Rosetta silent file (secondary structure, phi, psi, omega in degrees, C-alpha in Angstrom):
SEQUENCE: METPGLVVYGEAAPFSTALRSLVNNPLYSDVRFVVGQERQEVFAHRCLLACRCNFFQRLLSSEPGPGVPSPVVLSTVPAEAFLAVLEFLYTNSAKLQRHSVLEVLTAAVEYGLEELRELCLEFVGKALDVELVCEALQVAVTFGLEQLQERCVAFIEAHSQETLRTRGFLELSAPALLPLLRSDKLCVDEAELVLAARSWARVGAAVLERPVAEVAAPVVRELRLALLAPAELSALEEQNRREPLIPVEQIVEAWKCHALRRGDAARGTPCRRRRGTLPREHHRFLDLPFK
SCORE:     score description
SCORE:     0.000 S_00000001
   1 L     0.000  129.988 -177.371   62.026   -4.167  215.456 S_00000001
   2 L   -73.294  134.006  176.533   59.968   -2.339  212.796 S_00000001
   3 L   -72.952  148.480  178.353   60.758   -3.385  209.249 S_00000001
   4 L   -66.686  147.989  176.878   61.829   -0.612  206.836 S_00000001
   5 L   -66.203  157.797  176.581   59.103    0.763  204.530 S_00000001
   6 L  -116.570  127.006  176.440   58.879   -0.195  200.927 S_00000001
   7 L   -80.874  121.735  177.812   58.282    2.360  198.231 S_00000001
   8 L  -113.957  155.623 -171.886   55.649    1.032  195.820 S_00000001
   9 L  -127.037  128.271  173.674   54.688    2.528  192.518 S_00000001
  10 L   -78.815  176.266  179.001   51.297    2.751  190.810 S_00000001
  11 L   -64.079  138.393 -179.158   50.905    2.750  187.035 S_00000001
  12 H   -77.960  -34.802 -172.868   52.493    5.909  185.435 S_00000001
  13 H   -55.421  -57.359  179.788   50.012    6.153  182.527 S_00000001
  14 H   -53.455  -45.237 -178.569   46.891    7.060  184.538 S_00000001
  15 H   -58.894  -49.529 -179.691   48.912    9.585  186.611 S_00000001
  16 H   -64.856  -35.073  179.999   50.281   11.269  183.470 S_00000001
  17 H   -71.099  -34.181  177.545   46.828   11.395  181.822 S_00000001
  18 H   -63.450  -45.227 -179.114   45.354   12.959  184.934 S_00000001
  19 H   -69.376  -38.089  176.616   48.001   15.668  185.073 S_00000001
  20 H   -53.831  -36.698 -175.149   47.672   16.269  181.277 S_00000001
  21 L   -67.032  -14.483  174.083   44.034   17.003  181.804 S_00000001
  22 L   -89.498   -7.516  178.148   45.104   20.051  183.898 S_00000001
  23 L   -65.506  122.743 -179.852   47.195   21.595  181.137 S_00000001
  24 L    58.195   32.513 -177.589   45.517   24.928  180.205 S_00000001
  25 L  -109.981  119.720 -179.725   42.529   23.956  182.426 S_00000001
  26 L   -65.640  -13.114 -179.674   40.981   26.802  184.455 S_00000001
  27 L   -62.519  120.084  176.768   39.842   24.249  187.100 S_00000001
  28 L    60.653   12.911  173.071   41.783   25.164  190.306 S_00000001
  29 L   -62.577  135.019  176.778   44.114   27.379  188.208 S_00000001
  30 L  -127.252   19.122  173.003   45.811   30.076  190.198 S_00000001
  31 E  -154.137  135.959  172.957   47.946   31.803  187.441 S_00000001
  32 E  -113.204  145.262  170.966   47.075   33.060  183.947 S_00000001
  33 E  -116.410  145.499  169.637   49.434   33.723  181.149 S_00000001
  34 E  -117.578  118.060 -155.435   48.946   35.808  178.106 S_00000001
  35 E  -120.761  134.827  168.229   51.186   34.200  175.491 S_00000001
  36 L    81.328  170.733  175.758   52.474   35.124  172.080 S_00000001
  37 L   -67.184  -21.704  178.337   51.738   37.780  169.607 S_00000001
  38 L   -80.140   -9.928 -179.712   48.244   36.380  169.374 S_00000001
  39 L    50.461   52.992  173.688   47.887   37.048  173.217 S_00000001
  40 E   -72.974  135.144 -177.905   46.300   33.729  173.935 S_00000001
  41 E   -83.772  129.217 -179.373   45.093   33.231  177.490 S_00000001
  42 E  -131.637  131.948  179.661   46.677   30.045  179.142 S_00000001
  43 E   -97.905  149.362  179.857   45.793   28.663  182.600 S_00000001
  44 E  -159.469 -179.813 -171.447   48.320   26.971  184.917 S_00000001
  45 L  -129.437  122.734 -172.889   48.970   26.048  188.487 S_00000001
  46 H   -55.098  -50.329 -176.705   51.684   27.889  190.409 S_00000001
  47 H   -59.411  -40.513 -177.715   52.918   25.074  192.681 S_00000001
  48 H   -67.434  -48.050 -179.896   53.460   22.703  189.776 S_00000001
  49 H   -63.526  -41.738 -179.512   55.346   25.189  187.649 S_00000001
  50 H   -65.828  -39.639 -172.554   57.471   26.385  190.582 S_00000001
  51 H   -82.987  -14.882 -177.278   58.579   22.944  191.739 S_00000001
  52 H   -99.796  -18.219 -172.024   59.380   21.857  188.096 S_00000001
  53 L  -153.109  122.430 -178.636   61.265   24.877  186.806 S_00000001
  54 H   -57.875  -36.467 -175.522   63.514   27.467  188.376 S_00000001
  55 H   -61.192  -47.174  179.455   62.505   30.101  185.780 S_00000001
  56 H   -70.756  -31.619  176.770   58.898   29.841  186.882 S_00000001
  57 H   -60.359  -39.973  176.232   59.792   29.633  190.425 S_00000001
  58 H   -70.589  -45.347 -173.466   61.511   33.031  190.185 S_00000001
  59 H   -66.347  -35.012 -177.025   58.740   34.462  187.906 S_00000001
  60 L  -100.338   11.117 -168.193   55.939   33.385  190.294 S_00000001
  61 L   -66.415  -31.500 -179.896   57.631   33.904  193.618 S_00000001
  62 L   -75.002  142.995  179.290   55.614   36.963  194.687 S_00000001
  63 L   -70.034  141.376  175.109   52.251   36.281  196.338 S_00000001
  64 L   -71.966  143.909 -178.126   49.255   37.309  194.322 S_00000001
  65 L   -75.565 -178.531  177.252   47.361   40.242  195.734 S_00000001
  66 L   -68.617  156.745  178.009   43.673   40.330  196.655 S_00000001
  67 L    87.474 -174.034 -178.212   41.201   40.166  193.935 S_00000001
  68 L   -76.955  121.921 -177.886   41.672   38.671  190.413 S_00000001
  69 L   -74.701  149.071  173.630   45.515   38.623  189.770 S_00000001
  70 L   -61.975  146.580  175.188   46.909   40.201  186.586 S_00000001
  71 L   -71.273  157.047  173.688   48.064   37.710  183.937 S_00000001
  72 E   -90.698  124.741 -175.123   51.672   37.107  183.307 S_00000001
  73 E   -93.614  123.262  173.733   52.581   38.339  179.877 S_00000001
  74 E  -126.966   85.728 -167.405   54.986   36.228  177.820 S_00000001
  75 L   -82.418  -14.094 -173.916   54.841   37.828  174.444 S_00000001
  76 L   -88.375  -19.430 -175.702   57.961   36.211  172.751 S_00000001
  77 L  -100.417  125.481  177.274   56.891   32.547  172.994 S_00000001
  78 L   -63.556  151.723 -176.348   54.153   31.344  170.642 S_00000001
  79 H   -57.611  -44.722  178.774   51.092   29.775  172.297 S_00000001
  80 H   -58.576  -41.751  176.479   51.673   26.314  170.734 S_00000001
  81 H   -63.553  -43.547 -179.592   55.227   26.220  171.975 S_00000001
  82 H   -66.349  -42.139  175.258   54.245   27.345  175.418 S_00000001
  83 H   -63.827  -28.842  171.660   51.628   24.747  175.713 S_00000001
  84 H   -66.042  -43.416  178.024   54.152   22.120  174.711 S_00000001
  85 H   -62.164  -43.475  175.818   56.397   23.334  177.524 S_00000001
  86 H   -60.871  -43.257  171.240   53.510   23.119  179.954 S_00000001
  87 H   -52.912  -46.301  177.487   52.731   19.579  178.888 S_00000001
  88 H   -61.213  -45.547 -177.382   56.291   18.653  179.569 S_00000001
  89 H   -64.630  -31.526 -177.440   56.254   20.331  183.035 S_00000001
  90 H   -84.577  -35.883 -165.730   52.979   18.590  183.967 S_00000001
  91 H  -124.090   -9.897 -176.868   53.620   15.112  182.537 S_00000001
  92 L    66.484   24.920  175.774   57.418   14.963  181.718 S_00000001
  93 L  -148.187  157.372  177.581   56.447   14.235  178.095 S_00000001
  94 L  -153.122  150.653  174.671   55.457   16.417  175.122 S_00000001
  95 L   -93.536  112.319  178.499   54.222   16.024  171.560 S_00000001
  96 L   -90.518  144.985  178.275   56.665   17.659  169.302 S_00000001
  97 L  -125.735  145.030 -179.996   55.772   18.845  165.812 S_00000001
  98 L   -54.331  -41.601 -174.998   58.139   19.653  163.002 S_00000001
  99 L   -73.228  -14.665 -174.833   56.670   23.070  162.362 S_00000001
 100 L  -126.516   -1.941 -170.789   57.021   24.202  165.943 S_00000001
 101 H   -63.680  -34.096 -179.874   59.867   22.182  167.472 S_00000001
 102 H   -71.674  -29.343  177.141   62.427   25.092  167.142 S_00000001
 103 H   -72.981  -33.559  174.063   60.109   27.392  169.057 S_00000001
 104 H   -68.829  -34.299  173.567   59.800   24.752  171.792 S_00000001
 105 H   -61.175  -46.177 -177.388   63.574   24.389  171.750 S_00000001
 106 H   -63.302  -44.162  177.973   64.048   28.112  172.108 S_00000001
 107 H   -62.240  -41.183 -176.284   61.605   28.190  175.120 S_00000001
 108 H   -63.456  -37.871  175.683   63.363   25.136  176.695 S_00000001
 109 H   -62.500  -47.942 -175.324   66.723   27.028  176.434 S_00000001
 110 H   -67.482  -34.232 -173.530   65.311   30.267  177.812 S_00000001
 111 L   -93.853   -0.040  175.029   63.498   28.540  180.684 S_00000001
 112 L    75.251   27.049 -178.844   66.517   26.313  181.600 S_00000001
 113 L   -93.923   85.771 -173.722   64.679   23.040  180.788 S_00000001
 114 H   -63.316  -39.773 -178.649   67.687   20.838  179.911 S_00000001
 115 H   -63.669  -43.678  179.040   65.797   17.607  179.488 S_00000001
 116 H   -69.110  -35.151  174.390   63.241   19.122  177.119 S_00000001
 117 H   -59.093  -42.080 -178.009   66.063   20.918  175.261 S_00000001
 118 H   -68.822  -40.814  177.107   67.832   17.618  174.668 S_00000001
 119 H   -61.660  -40.453  176.534   64.610   15.892  173.490 S_00000001
 120 H   -60.584  -48.110  179.762   64.073   18.851  171.053 S_00000001
 121 H   -56.598  -43.058  176.311   67.632   18.579  169.774 S_00000001
 122 H   -64.324  -40.641  179.237   67.209   14.875  169.139 S_00000001
 123 H   -66.654  -47.826  179.851   63.863   15.465  167.300 S_00000001
 124 H   -58.621  -40.402  176.857   65.447   18.265  165.171 S_00000001
 125 H   -59.325  -37.253 -179.380   68.350   16.110  164.259 S_00000001
 126 H   -80.728  -24.719 -172.464   66.036   13.395  162.911 S_00000001
 127 H   -96.199   -2.827 -173.372   63.710   15.994  161.167 S_00000001
 128 L   -58.299  127.548  173.015   66.375   18.121  159.390 S_00000001
 129 L  -144.263 -178.445 -171.808   65.625   18.835  155.781 S_00000001
 130 H   -63.847  -36.508  178.856   66.345   21.576  153.307 S_00000001
 131 H   -74.467  -24.960 -176.141   63.434   23.777  154.578 S_00000001
 132 H   -97.286  -17.794 -164.863   64.176   23.395  158.217 S_00000001
 133 H   -72.582  -33.649 -178.910   67.990   23.443  158.431 S_00000001
 134 H   -72.141  -36.279  176.206   68.597   27.144  158.085 S_00000001
 135 H   -63.293  -40.427  176.312   66.035   27.963  160.837 S_00000001
 136 H   -69.001  -34.244  172.795   67.751   25.357  162.995 S_00000001
 137 H   -63.537  -37.227  174.067   71.174   26.755  162.285 S_00000001
 138 H   -61.712  -46.680  174.259   69.933   30.179  163.293 S_00000001
 139 H   -56.736  -50.495 -179.472   68.645   28.839  166.620 S_00000001
 140 H   -51.816  -45.760 -178.306   71.901   26.924  167.118 S_00000001
 141 H   -72.697  -36.818 -179.298   74.036   30.034  166.570 S_00000001
 142 H   -63.901  -43.709 -170.452   71.813   32.303  168.707 S_00000001
 143 L  -105.033    7.968  176.654   71.908   30.005  171.690 S_00000001
 144 L    65.977   35.722  176.322   75.401   28.505  171.277 S_00000001
 145 L   -88.131   86.929 -167.912   74.229   24.980  170.575 S_00000001
 146 H   -61.266  -43.899 -177.715   77.456   23.746  169.070 S_00000001
 147 H   -65.366  -37.390  175.438   76.462   20.232  168.200 S_00000001
 148 H   -68.244  -43.870 -179.605   73.262   21.308  166.462 S_00000001
 149 H   -59.207  -45.938  176.228   75.286   23.973  164.552 S_00000001
 150 H   -56.099  -47.159  179.466   77.805   21.370  163.402 S_00000001
 151 H   -65.568  -37.668  176.741   74.963   19.087  162.211 S_00000001
 152 H   -69.885  -37.103  177.404   73.262   21.844  160.301 S_00000001
 153 H   -64.972  -43.070  179.766   76.452   22.959  158.608 S_00000001
 154 H   -62.412  -36.761  178.990   77.191   19.365  157.612 S_00000001
 155 H   -67.677  -44.069 -177.083   73.688   19.012  156.213 S_00000001
 156 H   -68.362  -39.140  175.146   74.008   22.291  154.202 S_00000001
 157 H   -52.439  -41.317 -177.273   77.405   21.170  152.932 S_00000001
 158 H   -84.580  -13.350 -174.638   75.785   18.097  151.434 S_00000001
 159 L  -136.253   47.101 -170.702   72.712   19.893  150.108 S_00000001
 160 H   -65.103  -45.942 -177.730   74.160   23.312  149.301 S_00000001
 161 H   -63.136  -43.704  176.591   72.387   24.281  146.077 S_00000001
 162 H   -61.542  -43.854 -177.463   69.036   23.363  147.379 S_00000001
 163 H   -67.257  -38.132 -178.815   69.510   25.194  150.665 S_00000001
 164 H   -61.544  -16.538 -176.236   70.728   28.381  149.011 S_00000001
 165 L   -94.448   -3.570 -175.156   67.346   28.688  147.289 S_00000001
 166 L   -88.024  157.949  178.303   65.288   28.569  150.459 S_00000001
 167 H   -65.088  -34.155 -179.290   63.668   31.458  152.290 S_00000001
 168 H   -61.879  -33.297  175.682   65.423   30.288  155.447 S_00000001
 169 H   -66.893  -44.263 -179.112   68.803   31.022  153.911 S_00000001
 170 H   -63.152  -25.359 -177.859   67.825   34.552  152.965 S_00000001
 171 L   -96.035    0.679  177.873   66.731   35.099  156.608 S_00000001
 172 L   -58.570  147.390  167.494   69.967   33.941  158.281 S_00000001
 173 L   -76.964  168.769  178.150   71.839   36.467  160.404 S_00000001
 174 H   -65.762  -42.819  174.847   75.361   37.308  159.511 S_00000001
 175 H   -59.023  -30.032  174.854   76.802   35.246  162.421 S_00000001
 176 H   -73.258  -35.148 -173.990   74.775   32.257  161.141 S_00000001
 177 H   -74.250  -38.057 -176.995   75.844   32.766  157.597 S_00000001
 178 H   -45.679  -56.093 -177.433   79.614   32.963  158.436 S_00000001
 179 H   -59.332  -26.652  178.160   80.324   29.289  159.219 S_00000001
 180 H   -73.701  -46.498 -178.777   78.750   28.352  155.846 S_00000001
 181 H   -69.151  -18.195 -177.877   80.846   30.818  153.821 S_00000001
 182 L   -94.146   -1.973 -177.117   84.050   29.667  155.675 S_00000001
 183 L   -81.951  135.763  171.473   83.359   25.979  154.793 S_00000001
 184 L   -81.561  -10.984 -166.202   85.518   24.138  152.239 S_00000001
 185 L  -100.595    1.354  176.252   82.909   21.433  151.923 S_00000001
 186 L   -59.956  134.279  176.664   79.999   23.404  150.334 S_00000001
 187 L   -93.695   66.514  176.601   78.808   21.581  147.186 S_00000001
 188 L  -159.040  143.232 -179.936   78.358   24.736  145.220 S_00000001
 189 L   -69.738  156.146 -174.681   80.387   26.827  142.826 S_00000001
 190 H   -67.206  -35.398 -177.236   81.737   30.230  143.914 S_00000001
 191 H   -63.687  -42.654  179.200   79.839   32.080  141.214 S_00000001
 192 H   -71.222  -32.300  178.515   76.546   30.708  142.506 S_00000001
 193 H   -65.895  -40.201  177.871   77.658   31.410  146.097 S_00000001
 194 H   -60.959  -45.755  173.144   78.282   35.056  145.179 S_00000001
 195 H   -58.412  -44.719  179.749   74.770   35.359  143.741 S_00000001
 196 H   -60.354  -43.662 -179.764   73.316   33.812  146.874 S_00000001
 197 H   -65.371  -33.779  175.206   75.258   36.222  149.074 S_00000001
 198 H   -67.220  -42.138 -179.811   73.974   39.142  147.027 S_00000001
 199 H   -66.510  -38.221  179.474   70.365   37.958  147.286 S_00000001
 200 H   -65.098  -40.708  179.362   70.838   37.506  151.128 S_00000001
 201 H   -67.291  -37.841  177.515   72.232   41.048  151.457 S_00000001
 202 H   -59.743  -44.448  179.893   69.407   42.521  149.417 S_00000001
 203 H   -64.749  -43.717  176.311   66.840   40.939  151.730 S_00000001
 204 H   -60.509  -39.180 -179.853   68.726   42.150  154.776 S_00000001
 205 H   -63.414  -42.039 -178.576   69.067   45.644  153.334 S_00000001
 206 H   -70.117  -38.650 -178.482   65.301   45.835  152.752 S_00000001
 207 H   -71.700  -47.934 -172.470   64.447   44.594  156.170 S_00000001
 208 H   -87.028   -8.785 -179.859   67.024   46.716  158.103 S_00000001
 209 L    57.158   49.364  178.454   66.730   49.682  155.697 S_00000001
 210 L  -126.690  154.950  176.166   70.543   49.753  155.285 S_00000001
 211 L   -59.098  152.221 -176.378   72.738   49.700  152.139 S_00000001
 212 H   -62.109  -42.848 -179.880   73.427   46.310  150.709 S_00000001
 213 H   -59.874  -34.180  178.801   77.179   46.746  151.075 S_00000001
 214 H   -69.660  -42.186  175.093   76.809   47.541  154.802 S_00000001
 215 H   -61.095  -39.234 -174.405   74.689   44.466  155.376 S_00000001
 216 H   -78.892  -18.765 -170.889   77.073   42.305  153.503 S_00000001
 217 H   -50.540  -43.452 -177.016   80.270   43.697  155.176 S_00000001
 218 H   -65.662  -19.009 -171.007   80.457   41.122  157.998 S_00000001
 219 H  -121.544  -24.646 -165.038   80.397   38.116  155.658 S_00000001
 220 H   -62.984  -28.650 -179.264   81.485   39.143  152.167 S_00000001
 221 L   -61.528  -16.981  176.294   85.230   38.682  152.890 S_00000001
 222 L   -81.229   -1.031  175.896   84.605   34.860  152.965 S_00000001
 223 L   -79.763  134.098 -173.775   83.778   34.831  149.265 S_00000001
 224 L  -101.619   80.773 -173.753   86.698   33.367  147.337 S_00000001
 225 H   -65.180  -26.506 -176.630   86.725   35.663  144.286 S_00000001
 226 H   -70.762  -14.056  176.573   90.081   34.365  142.975 S_00000001
 227 H   -72.982  -15.433 -176.099   88.284   31.094  142.095 S_00000001
 228 L   -76.657  146.639  175.019   86.332   33.000  139.418 S_00000001
 229 L   -70.951  158.980 -177.220   87.561   33.152  135.848 S_00000001
 230 H   -52.875  -46.847 -175.653   88.736   36.520  134.507 S_00000001
 231 H   -63.751  -38.508  175.425   85.579   37.080  132.495 S_00000001
 232 H   -67.729  -35.114 -176.218   83.442   36.297  135.651 S_00000001
 233 H   -72.406  -40.949  178.410   85.548   38.589  137.768 S_00000001
 234 H   -60.947  -46.879 -178.728   85.160   41.372  135.202 S_00000001
 235 H   -63.775  -38.716  178.962   81.356   40.927  135.099 S_00000001
 236 H   -67.464  -39.699 -179.504   81.252   40.928  138.923 S_00000001
 237 H   -61.476  -40.759 -179.572   83.372   44.100  139.027 S_00000001
 238 H   -68.021  -42.777  178.041   80.925   45.819  136.646 S_00000001
 239 H   -64.413  -31.948 -178.941   77.873   44.735  138.687 S_00000001
 240 H   -65.716  -33.501  173.917   79.675   45.845  141.820 S_00000001
 241 H   -60.612  -43.885 -176.711   79.920   49.356  140.311 S_00000001
 242 H   -73.796  -41.729  179.450   76.178   49.429  139.833 S_00000001
 243 L  -134.782   95.272 -178.531   75.260   47.824  143.155 S_00000001
 244 L   -55.512  126.782  178.571   78.146   47.888  145.669 S_00000001
 245 L  -137.524  -45.198 -175.068   78.420   44.589  147.531 S_00000001
 246 L  -110.722  138.702  176.042   82.145   43.699  147.769 S_00000001
 247 L   -56.192  142.076 -177.644   84.982   45.978  148.798 S_00000001
 248 H   -62.616  -35.501 -179.252   86.977   47.118  145.848 S_00000001
 249 H   -64.211  -28.544  178.897   90.286   46.051  147.575 S_00000001
 250 H   -66.431  -41.871  179.401   88.860   42.503  147.749 S_00000001
 251 H   -70.281  -38.344  179.213   88.300   42.380  144.023 S_00000001
 252 H   -62.035  -37.469  178.689   91.805   43.824  143.513 S_00000001
 253 H   -60.923  -42.297  177.716   93.273   40.963  145.643 S_00000001
 254 H   -61.973  -43.018  178.823   91.472   38.514  143.319 S_00000001
 255 H   -62.951  -38.976  179.429   92.941   40.102  140.254 S_00000001
 256 H   -57.228  -42.909  176.317   96.426   39.868  141.839 S_00000001
 257 H   -55.595  -41.776  178.354   96.008   36.101  142.061 S_00000001
 258 H   -66.684  -43.333 -174.275   95.311   36.024  138.364 S_00000001
 259 H   -66.259  -42.197 -175.927   98.184   38.332  137.531 S_00000001
 260 H   -82.056  -12.595 -177.911  100.741   36.388  139.674 S_00000001
 261 L    53.696   44.591  175.440   99.277   33.028  138.525 S_00000001
 262 L  -161.122  156.716  178.640   99.427   31.634  142.034 S_00000001
 263 L   -75.569  161.156  172.324   97.283   31.391  145.128 S_00000001
 264 L   -76.592   91.618 -169.805   97.864   33.665  148.113 S_00000001
 265 L   -61.265  -34.921 -174.635  100.001   31.243  150.118 S_00000001
 266 L   -65.573  -39.187 -172.287  100.081   33.580  153.172 S_00000001
 267 L  -100.748  -30.222  177.270   96.351   33.756  153.539 S_00000001
 268 L    68.389  -64.448 -173.701   95.340   30.562  151.859 S_00000001
 269 H   -50.375  -46.922 -174.173   91.565   30.651  152.179 S_00000001
 270 H   -54.939  -22.805  179.663   90.803   33.194  149.365 S_00000001
 271 H  -114.400   10.135 -179.165   92.159   30.724  146.820 S_00000001
 272 L   -92.930  132.306 -175.740   91.235   27.376  148.233 S_00000001
 273 L   -72.611  149.635  177.060   88.677   25.494  146.314 S_00000001
 274 L  -101.724  172.909 -174.629   85.509   24.167  147.878 S_00000001
 275 L   -58.332  -37.290  179.287   84.083   20.737  147.247 S_00000001
 276 L   -92.083    7.604 -179.936   81.652   22.181  144.662 S_00000001
 277 L   -63.827  129.256 -179.806   83.977   24.468  142.894 S_00000001
 278 L   -80.600  139.250 -179.790   83.752   24.025  139.154 S_00000001
 279 L   -63.884  139.498  172.149   87.201   23.606  137.380 S_00000001
 280 L  -134.173  155.747 -171.147   88.589   26.642  135.534 S_00000001
 281 H   -55.162  -41.012 -172.110   91.761   26.946  133.420 S_00000001
 282 H   -79.611   -9.053  178.799   93.546   29.155  135.952 S_00000001
 283 H   -60.146  -22.678 -179.844   92.970   26.811  138.917 S_00000001
 284 H   -72.651   -7.146  177.747   96.019   24.880  137.996 S_00000001
 285 H   -95.313   -5.621 -174.644   98.098   27.778  139.142 S_00000001
 286 L   -78.119  136.922 -171.080   96.584   27.826  142.604 S_00000001
 287 L   -77.252  -25.939 -166.798   98.938   26.699  145.344 S_00000001
 288 L  -123.105   85.163  175.956   96.169   25.181  147.696 S_00000001
 289 L   -70.067  159.538 -177.945   93.953   22.691  145.989 S_00000001
 290 L   -64.077  134.784  176.005   90.834   21.377  147.862 S_00000001
 291 L  -105.086    0.000    0.000   91.668   18.607  150.281 S_00000001
């Protein structure tokens, strides 16, 4: 009776090194990509990409015609990130860099590479800092990466003032900014948050060529104007006449809280203090202190 066969394994390192040597190597390559805004040419091998990734299997399913095949154009993924994806597909490993990991993460999500996505998420979680966190939050919101979003929001809550001064904050989309403005745990005063929201809206207005108030409309309701002192609210109202940002009725609501000397118990949030709210004399009348 024939004994069953035994699966034996050679060393993984030489195998991985050999396959890594084929990444972007024209030797035996049967598919070319033109990648990123820089339109860099990248060489690859159909059978390897197709067996490792369903996205590429679908993309490369048609047989190349006679002659030199046309390159596959992937204009949205930067060349460095695409090469990292190829390295992972060829070797099941990739060298991630802080400056490009979010682009690799984006590609991994778009190409359905769950293992690479998880590796990128782990790397980002360890690399989070003030300069990276807003870009990471934007990616998390865009692709519905809830755990990454929660981690980014928690980081910003602990480093609010520094984060509000970054370029990444100014470039957030409205859906990415909303969870920050809704947070009770931001370590920043409301007056400073209003200034940051105005700066954010100005940048968006310049990029989108739309009025500041229109850009701010999806998020500005989350500003808690009743936390401002009367003098601050008057100054804000005057500035709002010169450069509209906040709906007039929202300012009127804040004045009502001052006039009635109590918080809006029905709605709660407009009068609820954040972790970084500086104390003001009228706060003792608010119904809902920060918890």
